[in-house]
C-alpha positions as CSV (number, residue, x, y, z in Angstrom):
1,X,-92.2,151.8,241.2
2,X,-92.6,148.3,243.0
3,X,-95.9,147.3,244.6
4,X,-96.4,145.7,248.0
5,X,-98.8,142.7,248.3
6,X,-101.0,144.2,251.2
7,X,-100.1,147.5,252.2
8,X,-98.1,150.6,251.1
9,X,-94.7,150.2,252.9
10,X,-94.4,152.2,256.0
11,X,-90.8,153.0,257.0
12,X,-89.0,154.9,259.9
13,X,-86.0,155.5,257.4
14,X,-86.2,153.8,253.9
15,X,-85.6,150.0,254.3
16,X,-85.8,150.2,258.0
17,X,-89.2,148.9,259.4
18,X,-88.7,150.0,263.0
19,X,-89.9,153.4,264.2
20,X,-87.8,155.5,266.5
21,X,-90.1,156.6,269.2
22,X,-88.4,159.8,269.9
23,X,-90.3,163.1,269.7
24,X,-86.9,164.9,269.2
25,X,-85.8,162.6,266.5
26,X,-84.1,163.9,263.3
27,X,-81.9,162.4,260.9
28,X,-79.8,163.8,258.1
29,X,-77.8,161.8,255.4
30,X,-76.5,162.3,251.9
31,X,-78.4,160.7,249.0
32,X,-75.5,158.6,247.9
33,X,-75.3,156.7,251.3
34,X,-79.0,155.5,251.0
35,X,-79.4,155.2,247.2
36,X,-76.0,154.2,245.5
37,X,-76.4,150.5,246.7
38,X,-79.9,150.4,245.7
39,X,-79.0,151.4,242.1
40,X,-80.2,155.0,242.8
41,X,-83.7,153.8,243.2
42,X,-86.1,154.2,246.2
43,X,-89.2,152.2,245.8
44,X,-92.6,153.9,246.6
45,X,-93.3,153.9,250.4
46,X,-94.4,156.3,253.2
47,X,-93.6,157.5,256.6
48,X,-96.4,157.5,259.1
49,X,-94.9,160.0,261.6
50,X,-92.0,161.3,259.8
51,X,-91.6,164.4,257.5
52,X,-88.9,164.6,254.9
53,X,-87.1,167.3,253.0
54,X,-84.8,166.3,250.2
55,X,-82.3,169.1,249.1
56,X,-80.7,168.3,245.6
57,X,-77.5,170.4,245.0
58,X,-76.6,168.8,241.7
59,X,-77.7,165.8,239.5
60,X,-81.4,165.0,239.1
61,X,-84.4,162.8,240.1
62,X,-87.6,161.3,238.8
63,X,-89.9,161.8,241.8
64,X,-93.0,159.8,242.3
65,X,-95.4,161.6,244.6
66,X,-98.7,159.7,245.1
67,X,-100.0,159.1,241.4
68,X,-97.9,161.9,239.8
69,X,-94.4,162.0,238.5
70,X,-92.0,165.0,238.3
71,X,-88.6,165.2,236.7
72,X,-86.1,167.5,238.5
73,X,-82.7,168.6,237.3
74,X,-80.1,170.7,239.2
75,X,-80.9,172.4,242.5
76,X,-84.3,171.8,244.1
77,X,-86.0,171.1,247.4
78,X,-88.6,168.4,247.7
79,X,-91.2,168.5,250.5
80,X,-92.7,165.2,251.6
81,X,-95.3,165.5,254.4
82,X,-95.9,162.5,256.6
83,X,-98.2,160.0,254.9
84,X,-97.5,161.0,251.4
85,X,-96.4,158.0,249.1
86,X,-93.1,158.9,247.4
87,X,-90.3,157.2,245.5
88,X,-87.3,158.3,243.7
89,X,-84.9,157.4,240.7
90,X,-81.9,159.6,241.1
91,X,-79.5,160.3,238.4
92,X,-76.1,158.5,239.3
93,X,-73.9,160.7,241.7
94,X,-76.7,163.0,242.6
95,X,-75.4,165.4,245.3
96,X,-77.9,166.1,247.9
97,X,-79.2,165.6,251.4
98,X,-82.3,164.0,253.1
99,X,-83.8,165.5,256.4
100,X,-86.1,163.3,258.2
101,X,-88.0,165.0,261.2
102,X,-90.4,163.5,263.8
103,X,-93.7,165.1,263.6
104,X,-93.6,166.0,267.4
105,X,-90.7,168.2,266.8
106,X,-92.6,170.1,264.2
107,X,-95.6,170.5,266.6
108,X,-93.3,172.5,268.9
109,X,-92.5,174.8,265.9
110,X,-96.2,175.1,265.2
111,X,-96.7,176.6,268.5
112,X,-94.2,179.3,267.9
113,X,-94.2,182.6,265.8
114,X,-92.7,180.4,263.1
115,X,-95.9,178.6,262.5
116,X,-97.3,181.2,260.1
117,X,-94.2,180.5,257.8
118,X,-93.7,176.8,258.3
119,X,-97.3,175.4,258.3
120,X,-98.0,176.5,254.6
121,X,-94.6,175.0,253.6
122,X,-95.4,171.7,255.2
123,X,-99.1,171.4,254.3
124,X,-98.7,169.4,251.1
125,X,-96.0,167.9,248.8
126,X,-94.1,170.5,246.8
127,X,-91.2,171.3,244.8
128,X,-89.1,174.5,245.4
129,X,-86.8,175.6,242.6
130,X,-83.2,176.8,243.5
131,X,-81.9,176.9,239.8
132,X,-81.0,180.6,239.1
133,X,-81.2,181.4,242.8
134,X,-77.6,180.7,243.8
135,X,-77.4,183.3,246.6
136,X,-80.4,181.8,248.3
137,X,-78.9,178.2,247.9
138,X,-75.7,179.6,249.3
139,X,-77.4,180.4,252.5
140,X,-79.3,177.1,252.9
141,X,-76.3,174.6,252.2
142,X,-74.1,175.7,255.2
143,X,-77.1,175.2,257.5
144,X,-77.4,171.6,256.2
145,X,-73.7,171.0,256.8
146,X,-73.9,172.3,260.4
147,X,-76.9,170.0,260.9
148,X,-74.9,167.1,259.7
149,X,-72.2,167.9,262.3
150,X,-74.7,168.1,265.1
151,X,-75.9,164.7,264.1
152,X,-72.6,163.1,264.1
153,X,-71.3,164.3,267.5
154,X,-72.8,164.2,271.0
155,X,-72.3,167.6,272.4
156,X,-74.1,169.7,275.0
157,X,-77.1,171.4,273.5
158,X,-77.1,169.1,270.5
159,X,-80.9,168.8,270.4
160,X,-81.6,172.5,271.0
161,X,-78.9,173.5,268.3
162,X,-80.6,171.0,265.7
163,X,-84.1,172.5,266.4
164,X,-82.7,176.0,265.7
165,X,-81.0,174.8,262.6
166,X,-84.1,172.9,261.2
167,X,-86.3,175.9,262.0
168,X,-83.7,178.2,260.1
169,X,-83.8,175.7,257.2
170,X,-87.6,175.6,257.1
171,X,-87.9,179.4,257.1
172,X,-85.4,179.7,254.2
173,X,-87.3,177.1,252.2
174,X,-90.6,179.1,252.9
175,X,-88.9,182.3,251.7
176,X,-87.6,180.7,248.6
177,X,-91.1,179.1,247.9
178,X,-92.6,182.5,248.0
179,X,-89.8,184.4,246.0
180,X,-89.9,181.7,243.3
181,X,-93.5,182.4,242.6
182,X,-95.0,178.9,243.8
183,X,-97.1,180.8,246.4
184,X,-97.9,184.4,246.3
185,X,-99.1,185.5,249.7
186,X,-98.3,185.3,253.4
187,X,-100.5,183.2,255.6
188,X,-103.6,185.2,256.9
189,X,-106.3,184.2,259.3
190,X,-108.4,182.9,256.3
191,X,-105.6,180.6,255.1
192,X,-104.9,179.5,258.6
193,X,-108.5,178.3,258.9
194,X,-108.0,176.4,255.5
195,X,-105.0,174.7,256.8
196,X,-106.8,173.6,259.9
197,X,-109.7,172.3,257.7
198,X,-107.2,170.4,255.7
199,X,-105.6,168.9,258.9
200,X,-109.1,167.9,260.1
201,X,-110.0,166.1,256.7
202,X,-106.7,164.2,257.1
203,X,-107.7,163.0,260.4
204,X,-111.3,162.2,259.7
205,X,-111.7,161.3,256.1
206,X,-112.1,157.7,256.7
207,X,-115.1,158.6,259.0
208,X,-116.8,160.3,256.1
209,X,-117.4,163.4,258.2
210,X,-120.1,165.8,256.6
211,X,-119.4,169.4,255.8
212,X,-121.6,170.2,258.8
213,X,-119.2,168.3,261.2
214,X,-116.0,170.1,259.9
215,X,-117.8,173.5,260.1
216,X,-118.9,172.8,263.7
217,X,-115.4,171.7,264.7
218,X,-113.9,174.9,263.2
219,X,-116.6,177.0,264.9
220,X,-118.2,178.5,261.6
221,X,-121.1,177.8,259.4
222,X,-121.1,175.5,256.3
223,X,-122.0,178.4,253.9
224,X,-119.1,180.5,255.3
225,X,-116.6,177.7,255.2
226,X,-117.6,176.7,251.7
227,X,-117.1,180.3,250.5
228,X,-113.8,180.4,251.9
229,X,-112.7,176.9,250.5
230,X,-114.0,178.0,247.1
231,X,-112.3,181.3,247.2
232,X,-108.8,179.8,248.3
233,X,-108.8,176.4,246.8
234,X,-111.5,176.6,244.1
235,X,-113.2,173.5,245.8
236,X,-116.2,173.1,248.2
237,X,-115.6,171.3,251.5
238,X,-117.4,168.3,250.0
239,X,-115.0,168.3,247.1
240,X,-112.0,168.4,249.4
241,X,-113.4,165.4,251.3
242,X,-114.0,163.3,248.1
243,X,-110.5,164.4,246.7
244,X,-108.9,163.0,250.0
245,X,-110.8,159.8,249.7
246,X,-109.9,159.4,246.1
247,X,-106.3,160.1,246.7
248,X,-106.0,157.4,249.2
249,X,-108.0,155.0,246.9
250,X,-105.5,155.6,244.0
251,X,-102.5,155.0,246.4
252,X,-104.0,151.6,247.3
253,X,-104.9,150.7,243.8
254,X,-101.4,151.6,242.6
255,X,-99.1,150.6,245.2
256,X,-100.9,147.5,246.9
257,X,-102.5,144.3,245.7
258,X,-105.5,144.6,248.1
259,X,-108.8,143.8,246.5
260,X,-111.3,146.6,245.8
261,X,-113.4,145.4,248.5
262,X,-110.7,145.6,251.0
263,X,-109.8,149.2,250.0
264,X,-113.4,150.2,250.1
265,X,-113.9,149.0,253.8
266,X,-110.5,150.4,254.8
267,X,-111.6,153.9,253.5
268,X,-115.0,153.7,255.6
269,X,-117.4,152.7,252.7
270,X,-120.0,150.2,253.9
271,X,-120.8,149.0,250.4
272,X,-118.0,148.2,247.9
273,X,-120.4,148.7,245.1
274,X,-120.9,152.4,246.3
275,X,-117.2,152.9,246.5
276,X,-116.8,151.7,242.8
277,X,-119.5,154.1,241.7
278,X,-117.9,156.9,243.7
279,X,-114.5,156.2,242.1
280,X,-115.9,155.8,238.6
281,X,-117.8,159.1,238.9
282,X,-114.6,160.9,240.0
283,X,-112.1,159.2,237.5
284,X,-114.4,158.2,234.6
285,X,-113.3,154.5,234.8
286,X,-113.9,151.9,237.6
287,X,-111.1,151.1,240.2
288,X,-110.2,147.9,238.7
289,X,-109.5,149.5,235.2
290,X,-107.7,152.4,236.9
291,X,-105.4,149.8,238.7
292,X,-104.7,148.0,235.3
293,X,-103.8,151.2,233.4
294,X,-101.7,152.4,236.4
295,X,-99.5,149.3,236.3
296,X,-98.8,149.3,232.8
297,X,-95.1,149.7,232.1
298,X,-93.9,153.1,231.0
299,X,-91.2,154.0,228.6
């Protein structure tokens, strides 16, 4: 995947630097229209305020999601939250759709009953398998087709109809995520608190909030929050904070040419030396060595 000289590229839609400042913005297009002229390759980038879902009907893709790669063949849904670094190399003539949704539109859904289904779906990058689940996919695809029609025509109630269709698509994806065994339980009050914790970490990890600050914000104690975090995620709150810092450090080392010192300061470390020790303790190698290994060509 290509590397930018300073920052990981942020796009509205891929290749378009402008952000559409519209809280009701959504976009749907087929994979061919965006990828065919780019030799079926979308270089690593991220969307600051846009959430994406890719639905593969046929073909395949090599997906880069942060520092991990996943090869997919056949029918899949790919969940890309805002801020996640992602890139794709599609098999030629892959048939699929890409839905792009403004985060404010999702915030409206979060305030509804649908939140208990939708929030877990959108909380992290994931892959949902539809191979061997043709009836479920047959329910999903017509909704995509109808959403395409709404995007192509100016009709009364277009935005409202699109919101209903997007909500239905998200619910079907969540249903399939559960039935295919990727997740095993419905959201509970405890898992809701975990999602709130992860959202807070996303907002404040650069500020190096302590476990006590997160517990206070969530109205609980550190010991109780740690017990919950370990039970549900097998990590303490401190581990989650460090993991998020480490993930952003890896993103910058892989996808940018910023110096280790620049990355350290951007992530809220006052001392680049401490950042290097933090990184080496977590990964076993210093950041410079990690960058060199990550940029080695692969077969």
